C-alpha positions in Angstrom: 0.2 0.0 -0.3 1.2 4.0 -0.4 1.7 6.2 2.0 -1.7 8.7 1.9 -0.5 12.5 1.8 -3.8 14.1 3.3 -3.7 17.7 1.9 -5.2 20.6 4.6 -4.9 23.8 4.6 -4.2 23.8 8.1 -4.9 22.6 10.8 -5.4 25.1 13.8 -8.9 26.8 15.4 -9.3 29.1 12.5 -10.0 26.1 9.8 -12.1 24.2 11.9 -15.0 23.1 10.6 -17.0 19.7 9.9 -15.3 19.1 6.6 -11.3 18.8 8.5 -12.8 16.9 11.4 -14.2 14.0 9.0 -11.4 14.2 7.1 -9.4 13.4 10.0 -11.6 10.8 11.1 -11.1 9.0 7.2 -7.2 9.9 8.1 -7.4 7.6 11.1 -9.8 5.1 9.9 -6.7 5.0 7.2 -3.8 4.7 9.3 -5.0 0.9 10.1 -4.4 -0.1 6.6 -1.9 1.8 5.3 0.9 4.8 6.3 -0.8 8.0 6.5 0.0 11.7 7.7 -1.4 15.7 7.1 0.6 18.0 4.8 -0.7 21.1 4.8 -0.4 23.7 1.8 -2.0 26.8 3.2 -0.4 27.0 6.4 2.8 26.0 8.1 2.4 24.0 11.4 5.4 23.1 13.1 4.8 19.7 13.1 3.9 19.1 9.8 5.0 18.5 6.4 4.2 21.5 4.3 3.6 20.9 0.8 5.4 22.8 -1.6 8.7 21.2 0.4 7.8 18.1 -0.5 6.9 18.5 -3.9 10.7 20.3 -4.0 12.2 17.7 -3.0 9.7 14.5 -4.7 13.3 12.4 -5.0 13.5 12.7 -1.2 10.2 12.0 -0.4 9.7 9.6 -3.5 6.6 10.4 -4.3 5.3 7.3 -6.8 5.0 5.9 -3.7 2.7 7.9 -2.1 -1.2 9.3 -2.7 -2.2 12.8 -2.3 -5.7 13.0 -1.2 -7.2 16.4 -1.7 -10.5 17.2 -0.1 -11.2 21.0 0.4 -13.7 22.3 -2.1 -12.4 25.3 -2.9 -9.0 24.6 -3.7 -9.0 21.0 -4.9 -8.9 22.6 -8.8 -5.5 25.0 -8.2 -3.9 21.3 -5.9 -4.7 19.1 -8.8 -3.4 20.8 -11.2 -0.5 21.3 -8.8 0.0 17.7 -9.1 -0.6 17.1 -12.4 2.2 13.9 -12.6 1.4 12.9 -9.0 -1.1 10.4 -8.2 -4.0 11.8 -6.7 -7.7 10.7 -4.9 -10.5 13.7 -4.9 -12.1 13.1 -1.3 -15.4 14.3 -2.3 -17.9 15.9 0.5 -19.6 18.8 -1.1 -20.2 19.2 -4.8 -21.3 22.3 -7.1 -17.5 23.8 -7.1 -17.6 24.5 -10.8 -14.5 21.8 -12.1 -14.0 19.2 -13.6 -12.1 15.9 -12.6 -9.9 14.4 -15.4 -10.3 10.5 -15.6 -6.6 10.3 -13.9 -8.1 10.8 -10.4 -9.9 8.5 -8.4 -13.2 9.8 -6.5 -13.9 8.7 -2.6 -17.6 10.4 -2.1 -18.7 10.6 1.4 -22.8 10.0 0.2 -24.0 8.5 -2.5 -25.7 12.6 -3.4 -22.2 13.6 -4.2 -20.9 9.9 -5.5 -24.5 10.3 -8.5 -23.2 14.0 -9.3 -19.9 12.7 -10.2 -21.0 10.5 -11.5 -22.8 12.3 -14.3 -19.4 14.9 -14.0 -16.5 12.4 -13.7 -18.2 9.2 -16.6 -14.5 8.2 -16.3 -13.1 8.3 -13.1 -13.5 5.6 -10.9 -16.0 6.6 -8.5 -16.2 4.4 -4.7 -18.6 5.7 -1.9 -17.5 6.0 1.4 -19.3 7.7 4.4 -18.8 9.7 7.0 -18.3 8.2 10.3 -20.6 8.2 13.3 -18.3 8.0 16.6 -19.4 5.8 18.7 -20.0 8.1 21.2 -23.1 9.2 19.7 -25.4 6.1 21.4 -28.7 7.1 23.1 -28.2 6.7 26.9 -32.2 6.8 27.6 -32.2 10.0 29.9 -34.1 12.5 30.5 -34.2 14.8 28.6 -34.3 18.9 29.6 -34.0 20.0 26.2 -37.2 20.3 24.7 -35.7 21.9 21.2 -32.1 21.5 20.3 -30.5 23.6 17.1 -27.1 25.3 15.6 -27.3 28.4 14.7 -24.7 27.5 11.7 -25.9 27.3 8.5 -29.6 27.8 10.1 -32.3 29.2 7.2 -33.2 33.2 8.1 -36.7 31.8 8.9 -35.8 28.9 11.2 -33.9 31.7 13.6 -36.0 35.0 13.0 -39.8 32.6 12.5 -39.6 29.2 13.9 -37.8 29.8 16.7 -39.3 33.4 17.9 -42.5 30.9 17.7 -41.5 28.1 19.2 -39.5 30.1 22.2 -43.1 31.1 23.6 -44.1 27.7 24.4 -41.4 25.2 24.7 -37.9 25.2 25.7 -35.3 26.0 22.9 -31.6 25.9 23.1 -29.7 27.3 20.1 -26.1 27.0 19.7 -23.4 29.7 18.7 -20.4 28.2 18.8 -18.5 24.9 18.5 -19.5 22.6 20.8 -16.5 20.3 22.3 -19.5 17.4 23.0 -22.2 17.6 21.0 -23.3 14.0 22.1 -24.0 15.3 25.3 -26.4 18.0 24.3 -28.2 15.6 21.4 -29.2 13.0 24.2 -30.7 16.3 25.8 -33.1 16.8 23.7 -36.2 15.7 22.6 -36.5 17.2 18.9 -33.4 18.3 17.1 -33.6 21.1 14.7 -31.9 21.1 11.6 -32.9 23.8 8.0 -29.0 24.1 5.7 -30.6 24.2 2.1 -30.5 28.3 2.6 -27.2 28.5 3.6 -25.7 26.2 1.1 -28.5 27.9 -2.1 -26.2 31.2 -0.9 -22.2 29.1 -1.0 -23.1 27.6 -4.3 -22.3 24.2 -3.5 -24.3 21.3 -1.7 -24.6 20.0 1.4 -21.8 17.0 1.5 -22.9 14.9 4.1 -24.6 16.8 7.2 -23.2 14.7 9.7 -25.3 16.3 13.0 -28.9 14.7 12.1 -27.3 11.4 11.7 -25.3 11.5 15.1 -29.0 13.5 16.8 -31.0 10.6 15.2 -28.1 8.4 16.7 -28.5 9.9 20.4 -32.0 9.4 19.7 -32.9 12.6 19.3 -36.4 13.5 16.6 -35.6 15.5 13.5 -37.2 18.6 11.5 -34.4 18.4 8.6 -34.1 19.6 5.1 -33.2 16.9 3.1 -30.6 18.8 0.6 -27.8 16.9 -1.4 -26.5 14.7 0.8 -28.9 14.7 3.7 -31.1 12.6 1.5 -29.0 9.8 1.9 -30.2 8.7 5.0 -33.3 10.6 6.1 -37.0 9.5 5.3 -39.3 11.5 6.3 -42.5 10.0 7.8 -40.2 7.2 9.0 -37.5 8.8 10.6 -37.5 12.3 9.9 -40.1 15.5 9.2 -39.2 17.6 6.8 -39.1 21.3 7.8 -40.5 24.3 7.2 -42.9 22.1 5.3 -45.7 25.2 4.2 -46.0 27.0 7.0 -45.0 28.2 10.2 -48.1 27.3 12.2 -47.8 24.2 10.8 -44.5 23.5 11.4 -45.6 24.5 15.4 -48.0 21.9 16.0 -45.9 19.2 14.3 -42.6 20.1 16.7 -44.7 20.4 19.8 -46.3 17.0 19.7 -42.9 15.8 19.3 -42.1 17.8 21.8 -44.8 16.4 24.2 -44.4 13.0 22.9 -40.7 12.6 23.3 -40.4 8.4 22.4 -37.7 7.5 20.5 -38.8 6.4 16.9 -37.0 2.6 15.7 -34.2 3.6 13.5 -33.1 -0.3 11.9 -29.8 -1.1 13.4 -28.0 -0.9 9.2 -29.3 2.8 9.3 -25.8 3.3 11.7 -24.2 0.5 10.9 -23.7 2.1 7.2 -21.6 4.8 9.6 -20.4 3.0 12.4 -16.2 2.9 11.8 -16.2 -1.1 11.0 -18.3 -1.1 8.0 -15.8 2.7 6.8 -13.4 0.6 7.9 -13.8 -2.4 5.7 -15.2 -0.2 3.0 -11.9 1.7 2.9 -9.2 -1.7 2.5 -11.2 -2.7 -0.4 -11.0 0.8 -2.2 -7.6 1.1 -1.1 -6.8 -1.7 -2.3 -8.4 -1.2 -5.8 -6.7 2.2 -6.1 -3.1 1.1 -5.2 -3.8 -1.3 -8.6 -4.8 1.1 -11.0 -1.9 3.5 -9.6 0.3 0.2 -10.7 -1.5 0.0 -14.1 -1.0 4.4 -14.6 2.8 3.7 -14.6 3.0 1.2 -17.6 -0.1 2.4 -19.6 -1.9 5.5 -21.2 -5.6 6.6 -20.5 -7.6 5.8 -24.0 -11.0 6.9 -23.2 -12.1 10.0 -24.7 -13.3 12.5 -21.8 -16.9 14.3 -22.3 -15.5 17.9 -22.6 -18.1 20.5 -23.7 -16.0 19.9 -27.5 -16.7 16.4 -27.3 -20.5 16.8 -25.8 -21.3 19.2 -28.3 -20.3 16.7 -31.2 -22.3 14.2 -30.0 -25.4 16.2 -30.3 -24.3 17.5 -33.5 -24.5 13.8 -34.6 -27.1 13.0 -33.3 -28.9 15.7 -34.5 -27.9 14.5 -38.5 -28.3 11.1 -37.9 -32.2 12.1 -36.7 -32.2 14.5 -39.4 -30.5 11.9 -41.9 -33.3 9.7 -41.3 -36.5 12.4 -41.8 -35.3 13.4 -45.4 -35.0 9.8 -46.4 -30.7 10.0 -46.8 
């Protein structure tokens, strides 16, 4: 197995976000299969390798025996151009950044939603599905719940914060999180209902909800979920069965449904297989298969060139033109 270099802009507090933590969890799992190391490329850190230093000393680092894992959406295009002659994997979280991925770069998608996007946009790349992990700490502790409604302000819609929450605050105990929380599992086990509405946020960003880990973590802790179902959330949320769709027609209708859930906080049955898919054991097994196949690909690339025509805009136009003339010729009897 080749060593993996996980490329991150930095790992300090200013880079804290769900994508960073998910990438570091993936690295920890991958370390059970092969050598792995974080490499930063924007910020130099005393205990980390820096990308420019590695590329400047490529012979020293024996780069044909390394694989660079890129993931930071807004930097991916620049990084794959910079690493044009190296072994590269794109670990795809969100979709919709507007760049293309050449067939030489395999894609590991964190959701089926993102996998489907790249299946259309990069039909000649190897593509795999590897979900993000729910840590084992996210479990239903079957304890008394003193928070009626829990919501995280970050990524929440203006409707949620300006209409729904004020309406609920007049009728029940609502807790709004405004910053980083060290142990969300504790709060999820205290809450009866968790609200999540990120569609507006991601529309403004111009990209998709890559995974949406928090609603799944809340489900694992026994919360009843009211959520949007955009992007990667659609992988596992099933309105009417393991959640309710938020922002449903009117604020009054939302309030009625949420208060009903608060007054009846029984844990909804969640099939074991739903959560098992996102636990460490399953992800480790899947990653073992994926990395084995990708090492074979990079061995193959050393000998054979790619020879499947890319679906560039020019080729798509050519295919459309050919189809038009075939139809036209058939119509006029040529």
